[in-house]
TINU-420886 format. One record per residue (C-alpha): residue number from 1; residue in three letters; x, y, z. Coordinates in pm, 1 decimal, m for minus. Layout:
+-----+-----+----------+----------+----------+
!   k !   r !        u !        v !        w !
+-----+-----+----------+----------+----------+
! NUM ! Ala !        X !        Y !        Z !
...
+-----+-----+----------+----------+----------+
% end
This chain:
+-----+-----+----------+----------+----------+
!   k !   r !        u !        v !        w !
+-----+-----+----------+----------+----------+
!   1 ! Unk !   3817.3 !   4071.6 !    246.4 !
!   2 ! Unk !   3699.3 !   3693.6 !    120.4 !
!   3 ! Unk !   3881.5 !   3533.9 !    m62.8 !
!   4 ! Unk !   3719.9 !   3553.2 !   m389.3 !
!   5 ! Unk !   3642.8 !   3134.6 !   m546.0 !
!   6 ! Unk !   3917.7 !   3056.9 !   m819.1 !
!   7 ! Unk !   3720.7 !   2991.8 !  m1148.1 !
!   8 ! Unk !   3757.9 !   2643.4 !  m1385.6 !
!   9 ! Unk !   3912.3 !   2942.8 !  m1624.7 !
!  10 ! Unk !   4203.6 !   2996.7 !  m1387.0 !
!  11 ! Unk !   4236.6 !   2638.8 !  m1326.9 !
!  12 ! Unk !   4235.0 !   2556.1 !  m1716.8 !
!  13 ! Unk !   4495.6 !   2842.8 !  m1840.2 !
!  14 ! Unk !   4754.3 !   2742.6 !  m1472.9 !
!  15 ! Unk !   4731.6 !   2341.6 !  m1660.6 !
!  16 ! Unk !   4711.3 !   2479.6 !  m1978.6 !
!  17 ! Unk !   4412.7 !   2242.7 !  m2064.9 !
!  18 ! Unk !   4074.5 !   2398.8 !  m2164.8 !
!  19 ! Unk !   3815.7 !   2453.0 !  m1984.1 !
!  20 ! Unk !   3630.6 !   2168.6 !  m2118.0 !
!  21 ! Unk !   3886.3 !   1917.4 !  m2076.6 !
!  22 ! Unk !   3973.5 !   2041.4 !  m1732.1 !
!  23 ! Unk !   3578.8 !   1964.1 !  m1566.8 !
!  24 ! Unk !   3633.4 !   1603.9 !  m1770.9 !
!  25 ! Unk !   3975.7 !   1540.6 !  m1546.0 !
!  26 ! Unk !   3779.1 !   1724.0 !  m1241.2 !
!  27 ! Unk !   3531.1 !   1432.7 !  m1282.6 !
!  28 ! Unk !   3766.1 !   1151.3 !  m1372.8 !
!  29 ! Unk !   3647.6 !   1123.2 !  m1742.3 !
!  30 ! Unk !   3806.1 !   1089.3 !  m2080.8 !
!  31 ! Unk !   4126.8 !   1161.3 !  m1948.9 !
!  32 ! Unk !   4450.0 !   1045.5 !  m1869.5 !
!  33 ! Unk !   4557.2 !    918.0 !  m1482.1 !
!  34 ! Unk !   4858.3 !   1161.4 !  m1524.1 !
!  35 ! Unk !   4618.7 !   1467.2 !  m1616.0 !
!  36 ! Unk !   4373.0 !   1400.5 !  m1404.1 !
!  37 ! Unk !   4698.8 !   1438.6 !  m1139.7 !
!  38 ! Unk !   4769.8 !   1757.3 !  m1277.7 !
!  39 ! Unk !   4436.8 !   1885.7 !  m1264.5 !
!  40 ! Unk !   4364.2 !   1839.4 !   m919.6 !
!  41 ! Unk !   4695.7 !   1922.1 !   m766.1 !
!  42 ! Unk !   4638.8 !   2255.3 !   m939.8 !
!  43 ! Unk !   4308.0 !   2319.0 !   m827.7 !
!  44 ! Unk !   4376.1 !   2248.6 !   m477.1 !
!  45 ! Unk !   4653.3 !   2499.1 !   m509.9 !
!  46 ! Unk !   4440.8 !   2753.9 !   m656.1 !
!  47 ! Unk !   4137.5 !   2640.9 !   m386.2 !
!  48 ! Unk !   3884.2 !   2564.1 !   m641.4 !
!  49 ! Unk !   3558.2 !   2375.7 !   m637.3 !
!  50 ! Unk !   3294.4 !   2365.6 !   m797.0 !
!  51 ! Unk !   3000.2 !   2523.2 !   m824.0 !
!  52 ! Unk !   2730.5 !   2311.7 !   m650.3 !
!  53 ! Unk !   2417.7 !   2475.9 !   m866.9 !
!  54 ! Unk !   2639.1 !   2446.4 !  m1227.9 !
!  55 ! Unk !   2728.1 !   2097.7 !  m1161.7 !
!  56 ! Unk !   2328.0 !   2015.7 !  m1053.7 !
!  57 ! Unk !   2255.1 !   2128.0 !  m1412.1 !
!  58 ! Unk !   2487.5 !   2008.0 !  m1596.7 !
!  59 ! Unk !   2473.6 !   1666.8 !  m1466.4 !
!  60 ! Unk !   2056.1 !   1666.1 !  m1387.8 !
!  61 ! Unk !   2144.1 !   1598.1 !  m1030.7 !
!  62 ! Unk !   2207.1 !   1741.5 !   m692.0 !
!  63 ! Unk !   2365.9 !   1515.3 !   m465.0 !
!  64 ! Unk !   2115.8 !   1552.4 !   m245.2 !
!  65 ! Unk !   1906.8 !   1236.2 !   m141.3 !
!  66 ! Unk !   1553.5 !   1324.8 !     80.9 !
!  67 ! Unk !   1540.2 !   1186.6 !    414.5 !
!  68 ! Unk !   1162.7 !   1136.8 !    528.5 !
!  69 ! Unk !   1169.6 !    975.9 !    845.2 !
!  70 ! Unk !    818.5 !    913.2 !   1040.2 !
!  71 ! Unk !    904.7 !   1073.9 !   1364.5 !
!  72 ! Unk !   1283.5 !   1186.0 !   1475.0 !
!  73 ! Unk !   1098.2 !   1192.8 !   1883.6 !
!  74 ! Unk !   1226.9 !    792.2 !   1779.4 !
!  75 ! Unk !   1523.7 !    775.3 !   1926.8 !
!  76 ! Unk !   1582.5 !    457.0 !   1684.9 !
!  77 ! Unk !   1427.3 !    644.6 !   1430.4 !
!  78 ! Unk !   1715.3 !    882.1 !   1542.3 !
!  79 ! Unk !   1992.5 !    687.5 !   1512.6 !
!  80 ! Unk !   1861.1 !    542.6 !   1188.8 !
!  81 ! Unk !   1906.5 !    852.2 !   1070.1 !
!  82 ! Unk !   2287.6 !    959.7 !   1131.3 !
!  83 ! Unk !   2355.4 !    644.1 !   1007.7 !
!  84 ! Unk !   2233.0 !    689.6 !    645.3 !
!  85 ! Unk !   2332.7 !   1025.7 !    659.0 !
!  86 ! Unk !   2694.4 !    921.3 !    732.6 !
!  87 ! Unk !   2653.5 !    597.6 !    430.3 !
!  88 ! Unk !   2542.4 !    860.0 !    219.5 !
!  89 ! Unk !   2798.7 !   1097.6 !    276.4 !
!  90 ! Unk !   3070.7 !    805.3 !    206.1 !
!  91 ! Unk !   2932.8 !    791.8 !   m158.5 !
!  92 ! Unk !   2972.8 !   1174.9 !   m227.7 !
!  93 ! Unk !   2609.4 !   1262.7 !    m98.7 !
!  94 ! Unk !   2460.0 !   1409.1 !     97.4 !
!  95 ! Unk !   2114.3 !   1359.4 !    336.5 !
!  96 ! Unk !   1811.4 !   1581.2 !    325.6 !
!  97 ! Unk !   1648.9 !   1522.9 !    660.1 !
!  98 ! Unk !   1251.9 !   1592.8 !    731.6 !
!  99 ! Unk !   1054.5 !   1488.9 !   1006.9 !
! 100 ! Unk !    711.0 !   1406.9 !    962.9 !
! 101 ! Unk !    622.5 !   1382.9 !   1353.6 !
! 102 ! Unk !    417.2 !   1116.7 !   1333.9 !
! 103 ! Unk !    153.5 !   1276.0 !   1091.8 !
! 104 ! Unk !     22.6 !   1109.0 !    757.0 !
! 105 ! Unk !    m78.3 !   1463.7 !    624.9 !
! 106 ! Unk !    238.9 !   1598.7 !    707.2 !
! 107 ! Unk !    438.3 !   1302.7 !    529.0 !
! 108 ! Unk !    280.5 !   1360.4 !    207.2 !
! 109 ! Unk !    336.9 !   1721.7 !    186.9 !
! 110 ! Unk !    735.9 !   1684.1 !    266.0 !
! 111 ! Unk !    776.3 !   1398.6 !     35.3 !
! 112 ! Unk !    606.2 !   1590.4 !   m236.5 !
! 113 ! Unk !    813.1 !   1909.7 !   m116.2 !
! 114 ! Unk !   1171.0 !   1683.7 !   m144.3 !
! 115 ! Unk !   1061.2 !   1588.0 !   m545.7 !
! 116 ! Unk !    961.1 !   1942.3 !   m601.7 !
! 117 ! Unk !   1345.1 !   2037.3 !   m453.5 !
! 118 ! Unk !   1495.5 !   1790.8 !   m706.5 !
! 119 ! Unk !   1656.1 !   1587.5 !   m455.6 !
! 120 ! Unk !   1797.9 !   1258.5 !   m663.0 !
! 121 ! Unk !   1657.1 !   1006.4 !   m427.1 !
! 122 ! Unk !   1409.4 !    947.3 !   m127.3 !
! 123 ! Unk !   1464.1 !    743.6 !    148.0 !
! 124 ! Unk !   1133.2 !    679.9 !    365.1 !
! 125 ! Unk !   1030.4 !    522.2 !    629.5 !
! 126 ! Unk !    633.9 !    567.7 !    582.6 !
! 127 ! Unk !    352.6 !    634.6 !    845.6 !
! 128 ! Unk !    105.0 !    524.1 !    594.9 !
! 129 ! Unk !    219.0 !    334.5 !    315.8 !
! 130 ! Unk !   m108.7 !    281.8 !    178.3 !
! 131 ! Unk !   m109.5 !    590.8 !     59.9 !
! 132 ! Unk !   m270.1 !    641.6 !   m317.3 !
! 133 ! Unk !     m3.6 !    946.4 !   m349.1 !
! 134 ! Unk !    337.9 !    707.6 !   m294.9 !
! 135 ! Unk !    202.1 !    563.7 !   m657.4 !
! 136 ! Unk !    225.7 !    876.1 !   m804.7 !
! 137 ! Unk !    596.1 !    997.8 !   m655.9 !
! 138 ! Unk !    791.1 !    702.4 !   m718.2 !
! 139 ! Unk !    716.7 !    785.1 !  m1090.2 !
! 140 ! Unk !    929.0 !   1085.6 !  m1053.8 !
! 141 ! Unk !   1197.1 !   1040.8 !   m876.7 !
! 142 ! Unk !   1360.5 !    684.9 !   m742.3 !
! 143 ! Unk !   1169.6 !    604.2 !   m319.0 !
! 144 ! Unk !   1351.0 !    356.2 !   m114.8 !
! 145 ! Unk !   1150.0 !    208.0 !    190.2 !
! 146 ! Unk !   1266.8 !    121.0 !    518.1 !
! 147 ! Unk !   1012.0 !    m31.9 !    795.7 !
! 148 ! Unk !    729.9 !   m109.9 !    558.6 !
! 149 ! Unk !    658.1 !   m189.9 !    182.4 !
! 150 ! Unk !    538.4 !     68.2 !    m56.9 !
! 151 ! Unk !    432.0 !     28.8 !   m420.1 !
! 152 ! Unk !    630.5 !    158.6 !   m691.3 !
! 153 ! Unk !    939.5 !    202.3 !   m473.9 !
! 154 ! Unk !   1263.8 !    123.5 !   m606.6 !
! 155 ! Unk !   1392.4 !    m74.0 !   m369.7 !
! 156 ! Unk !   1313.8 !   m142.1 !     14.7 !
! 157 ! Unk !   1410.5 !   m253.5 !    319.6 !
! 158 ! Unk !   1107.0 !   m460.9 !    502.3 !
! 159 ! Unk !   1071.3 !   m559.9 !    866.8 !
! 160 ! Unk !    996.9 !   m923.1 !    861.2 !
! 161 ! Unk !    657.1 !   m748.8 !   1125.8 !
! 162 ! Unk !    489.1 !  m1087.8 !   1153.6 !
! 163 ! Unk !    826.5 !  m1319.2 !   1235.2 !
! 164 ! Unk !    873.8 !  m1064.3 !   1515.2 !
! 165 ! Unk !    573.5 !  m1014.1 !   1627.4 !
! 166 ! Unk !    470.7 !  m1412.7 !   1665.3 !
! 167 ! Unk !    867.4 !  m1389.6 !   1850.8 !
! 168 ! Unk !    709.8 !  m1106.4 !   2063.9 !
! 169 ! Unk !    394.9 !  m1267.7 !   2197.5 !
! 170 ! Unk !    490.1 !  m1577.5 !   2231.8 !
! 171 ! Unk !    752.7 !  m1473.5 !   2434.6 !
! 172 ! Unk !    517.3 !  m1334.1 !   2650.8 !
! 173 ! Unk !    279.7 !  m1588.4 !   2632.4 !
! 174 ! Unk !    584.9 !  m1851.9 !   2703.2 !
! 175 ! Unk !    668.8 !  m1681.5 !   3024.4 !
! 176 ! Unk !    309.2 !  m1696.5 !   3123.6 !
! 177 ! Unk !    182.4 !  m1375.1 !   3087.3 !
! 178 ! Unk !   m199.6 !  m1346.9 !   2926.2 !
! 179 ! Unk !   m371.1 !  m1014.9 !   2957.8 !
! 180 ! Unk !   m117.8 !   m785.5 !   2742.4 !
! 181 ! Unk !   m131.8 !   m380.1 !   2707.6 !
! 182 ! Unk !     67.3 !   m309.2 !   2287.2 !
! 183 ! Unk !    140.6 !     27.0 !   2298.8 !
! 184 ! Unk !    128.3 !    142.1 !   1910.0 !
! 185 ! Unk !    265.4 !    493.5 !   1787.4 !
! 186 ! Unk !      3.6 !    428.5 !   1504.1 !
! 187 ! Unk !   m323.6 !    639.5 !   1484.1 !
! 188 ! Unk !   m672.5 !    564.3 !   1367.2 !
! 189 ! Unk !   m619.8 !    728.6 !   1012.8 !
! 190 ! Unk !   m316.7 !    469.4 !    948.1 !
! 191 ! Unk !   m468.1 !    140.2 !   1094.9 !
! 192 ! Unk !   m393.8 !    m85.7 !    800.9 !
! 193 ! Unk !     42.5 !   m145.0 !    915.7 !
! 194 ! Unk !    108.1 !   m440.6 !    904.5 !
! 195 ! Unk !    279.4 !   m529.7 !   1247.6 !
! 196 ! Unk !    m96.3 !   m400.2 !   1410.5 !
! 197 ! Unk !   m274.2 !   m586.4 !   1188.9 !
! 198 ! Unk !    m67.9 !   m886.4 !   1269.3 !
! 199 ! Unk !    m28.7 !   m773.1 !   1638.5 !
! 200 ! Unk !   m424.7 !   m906.3 !   1647.1 !
! 201 ! Unk !   m488.2 !  m1183.9 !   1451.4 !
! 202 ! Unk !   m183.2 !  m1324.6 !   1619.9 !
! 203 ! Unk !   m297.8 !  m1259.4 !   1957.5 !
! 204 ! Unk !   m653.3 !  m1413.4 !   1864.6 !
! 205 ! Unk !   m413.6 !  m1691.0 !   1810.7 !
! 206 ! Unk !   m234.4 !  m1726.4 !   2069.1 !
! 207 ! Unk !   m540.6 !  m1746.4 !   2292.7 !
! 208 ! Unk !   m400.1 !  m1348.3 !   2473.6 !
! 209 ! Unk !   m637.7 !  m1086.6 !   2558.4 !
! 210 ! Unk !   m495.6 !   m739.2 !   2448.5 !
! 211 ! Unk !   m578.2 !   m332.7 !   2434.8 !
! 212 ! Unk !   m351.0 !   m171.7 !   2145.3 !
! 213 ! Unk !   m320.8 !    230.7 !   2268.7 !
! 214 ! Unk !   m165.3 !    513.6 !   2051.0 !
! 215 ! Unk !    102.3 !    669.5 !   2224.0 !
! 216 ! Unk !    324.0 !    860.3 !   2060.6 !
! 217 ! Unk !    736.2 !    882.4 !   2054.2 !
! 218 ! Unk !    829.9 !   1142.2 !   2290.5 !
! 219 ! Unk !    893.7 !   1030.8 !   2653.7 !
! 220 ! Unk !    667.4 !   1265.0 !   2793.4 !
! 221 ! Unk !    311.8 !   1172.9 !   2583.1 !
! 222 ! Unk !    453.8 !    805.1 !   2548.0 !
! 223 ! Unk !    417.9 !    837.0 !   2992.4 !
! 224 ! Unk !    147.1 !    958.2 !   2976.0 !
! 225 ! Unk !    m35.5 !    757.9 !   2754.5 !
! 226 ! Unk !    145.3 !    433.4 !   2951.3 !
! 227 ! Unk !     44.3 !    539.6 !   3259.8 !
! 228 ! Unk !   m291.9 !    545.8 !   3242.6 !
! 229 ! Unk !   m220.6 !    194.0 !   3138.9 !
! 230 ! Unk !    m83.1 !     92.0 !   3463.8 !
! 231 ! Unk !   m346.3 !    279.5 !   3703.4 !
! 232 ! Unk !   m597.4 !    124.5 !   3565.3 !
! 233 ! Unk !   m696.6 !   m237.2 !   3499.5 !
! 234 ! Unk !   m317.2 !   m294.4 !   3486.4 !
! 235 ! Unk !   m221.9 !   m633.0 !   3219.8 !
! 236 ! Unk !     45.2 !   m837.1 !   3340.8 !
! 237 ! Unk !    295.4 !   m709.1 !   3022.9 !
! 238 ! Unk !    326.6 !   m387.2 !   2835.8 !
! 239 ! Unk !    459.2 !   m471.2 !   2465.8 !
! 240 ! Unk !    579.6 !   m169.1 !   2284.3 !
! 241 ! Unk !    637.5 !   m109.1 !   1922.5 !
! 242 ! Unk !    938.8 !    113.0 !   1994.9 !
! 243 ! Unk !   1204.2 !    110.9 !   2254.9 !
! 244 ! Unk !   1099.4 !    511.3 !   2307.1 !
! 245 ! Unk !    810.2 !    376.1 !   2411.5 !
! 246 ! Unk !    897.9 !    192.8 !   2628.2 !
! 247 ! Unk !   1110.2 !    446.0 !   2846.9 !
! 248 ! Unk !    789.6 !    596.7 !   2924.5 !
! 249 ! Unk !    642.4 !    284.4 !   3049.3 !
! 250 ! Unk !    960.8 !    269.6 !   3285.2 !
! 251 ! Unk !    871.9 !    587.3 !   3431.1 !
! 252 ! Unk !    488.3 !    580.1 !   3456.2 !
! 253 ! Unk !    590.6 !    257.5 !   3692.3 !
! 254 ! Unk !    812.6 !    473.9 !   3865.7 !
! 255 ! Unk !    546.2 !    760.8 !   3935.1 !
! 256 ! Unk !    289.2 !    490.8 !   4022.1 !
! 257 ! Unk !    532.8 !    295.9 !   4268.3 !
! 258 ! Unk !    551.2 !    m21.1 !   3980.4 !
! 259 ! Unk !    847.9 !   m208.2 !   3960.6 !
! 260 ! Unk !    945.8 !   m377.9 !   3625.7 !
! 261 ! Unk !    945.0 !   m675.6 !   3629.4 !
! 262 ! Unk !    795.7 !   m748.4 !   3962.6 !
! 263 ! Unk !    453.8 !   m541.7 !   3907.9 !
! 264 ! Unk !    455.8 !   m520.1 !   3540.4 !
! 265 ! Unk !    686.6 !   m652.5 !   3263.9 !
! 266 ! Unk !    817.1 !   m437.3 !   3003.8 !
! 267 ! Unk !    928.7 !   m512.9 !   2576.3 !
! 268 ! Unk !    988.8 !   m313.3 !   2338.4 !
! 269 ! Unk !   1038.3 !   m337.0 !   1961.9 !
! 270 ! Unk !   1362.4 !   m170.9 !   1808.9 !
! 271 ! Unk !   1644.5 !   m275.0 !   1998.2 !
! 272 ! Unk !   1779.7 !     79.1 !   2105.3 !
! 273 ! Unk !   2155.8 !    111.5 !   2289.0 !
! 274 ! Unk !   1945.5 !    260.1 !   2570.1 !
! 275 ! Unk !   1794.8 !    m45.9 !   2656.5 !
! 276 ! Unk !   2068.5 !   m216.8 !   2759.4 !
! 277 ! Unk !   2170.0 !     55.7 !   2988.5 !
! 278 ! Unk !   1797.7 !     96.4 !   3204.4 !
! 279 ! Unk !   1770.9 !   m128.8 !   3486.8 !
! 280 ! Unk !   1616.8 !   m368.5 !   3400.3 !
! 281 ! Unk !   1742.4 !   m401.2 !   3077.8 !
! 282 ! Unk !   1472.5 !   m391.0 !   2870.3 !
! 283 ! Unk !   1375.9 !   m725.4 !   2643.7 !
! 284 ! Unk !   1363.8 !   m621.6 !   2305.7 !
! 285 ! Unk !   1330.6 !   m679.4 !   1933.9 !
! 286 ! Unk !   1697.4 !   m603.4 !   1772.8 !
! 287 ! Unk !   1631.0 !   m500.4 !   1356.5 !
! 288 ! Unk !   2000.8 !   m486.7 !   1309.2 !
! 289 ! Unk !   1986.9 !    m97.0 !   1237.0 !
! 290 ! Unk !   2358.0 !   m102.4 !   1051.4 !
! 291 ! Unk !   2209.3 !   m365.4 !    810.6 !
! 292 ! Unk !   1939.6 !   m118.8 !    756.0 !
! 293 ! Unk !   2160.6 !    137.5 !    696.0 !
! 294 ! Unk !   2385.5 !    m44.0 !    456.0 !
! 295 ! Unk !   2105.2 !   m220.6 !    278.5 !
! 296 ! Unk !   1935.6 !    168.8 !    241.2 !
! 297 ! Unk !   2216.4 !    283.6 !     82.3 !
! 298 ! Unk !   2348.3 !     82.1 !   m146.1 !
! 299 ! Unk !   1947.0 !     61.5 !   m311.5 !
! 300 ! Unk !   1894.9 !    453.5 !   m304.7 !
! 301 ! Unk !   2246.6 !    474.3 !   m451.2 !
! 302 ! Unk !   2191.1 !    219.4 !   m712.7 !
! 303 ! Unk !   1871.5 !    401.2 !   m825.2 !
! 304 ! Unk !   2013.0 !    753.4 !   m831.8 !
! 305 ! Unk !   2314.9 !    587.2 !  m1078.3 !
! 306 ! Unk !   2028.9 !    480.6 !  m1335.9 !
! 307 ! Unk !   1959.8 !    115.2 !  m1216.5 !
! 308 ! Unk !   1636.0 !     m9.1 !  m1307.1 !
! 309 ! Unk !   1650.7 !   m362.0 !  m1067.9 !
! 310 ! Unk !   1403.4 !   m309.8 !   m815.0 !
! 311 ! Unk !   1521.4 !   m487.2 !   m480.1 !
! 312 ! Unk !   1362.4 !   m625.7 !   m136.1 !
! 313 ! Unk !   1577.6 !   m649.8 !    119.3 !
! 314 ! Unk !   1394.8 !   m839.8 !    426.4 !
! 315 ! Unk !   1531.3 !   m812.9 !    768.6 !
! 316 ! Unk !   1503.3 !  m1058.6 !    986.4 !
! 317 ! Unk !   1471.2 !  m1002.0 !   1375.5 !
! 318 ! Unk !   1621.7 !  m1150.5 !   1685.6 !
! 319 ! Unk !   1534.0 !  m1136.3 !   2036.2 !
! 320 ! Unk !   1729.6 !   m926.3 !   2279.4 !
! 321 ! Unk !   1613.4 !  m1085.5 !   2625.4 !
! 322 ! Unk !   1738.4 !   m889.5 !   2928.9 !
! 323 ! Unk !   1549.0 !   m770.1 !   3236.3 !
! 324 ! Unk !   1246.9 !   m658.5 !   3184.9 !
! 325 ! Unk !   1015.0 !   m987.0 !   3138.8 !
! 326 ! Unk !    900.5 !  m1173.9 !   3483.1 !
! 327 ! Unk !    836.7 !  m1503.2 !   3414.3 !
! 328 ! Unk !    431.5 !  m1523.1 !   3583.2 !
! 329 ! Unk !    387.0 !  m1848.6 !   3790.3 !
+-----+-----+----------+----------+----------+
% end
């Protein structure tokens, strides 16, 4: 038979204290250090664990933070989710992870569902940062945005996409590339994402001929989109707004008998660890994922602890040159 869960009254009887005093001691409140240690030792001996439902009712907190990912087919977002989940655990919080699979409608439904499930806060890498529902959502719980800014959030860790896009395009231009394909996961229903808006304007400024093509993060879908690009009027270089999409370009090039970078150069945008293991290694843009994780966890922890000051962290990009971009004569 499974052992019955020890109760707070049993801990109180073992220590000679009231249940209320035991509760305070277990939370480190209003008692001496000696009493706190004595109560915790008794609780450990009895196998007492606080009932999470009762604790949530008493404190008004669940200890759960919603983590809404744009698409977990993106390997970089997978790494981000792992890092944030571990970071929250160190803060005695837990991540409830949901995947919007690149769908703005699903993003909205999941964000509202997390709110209704009484998570203490929400971390999101938004697909549609300009959507109207975010304003109402941000009034009902603390939200921290990663990547693109959302109005009304408790905090945000935004990418300096203007600098990142300019850095990537200038690198390709300086190596002689003028005709580019840009592969992005952004759908036609969300055309106003900052990076996608800026890439068109910056290409015009630099005198580059670009074709913007939608490609999913998954390898099969990215490979299919890249195959169509490379089999037509082939660009000299393909700039991908995710390293996961760039992997599809490598796969499509191999299928078509093309070499990277001999026949086509490829550039990514988030420096996933796998990118350095490719042959040739993928030239990409590094956004310091460890720094993003630390900042997001710090901001959501402060907001759920009652902090009212809105904080904004801007991540600067770094170019990671490897072997996937050739210099054209």
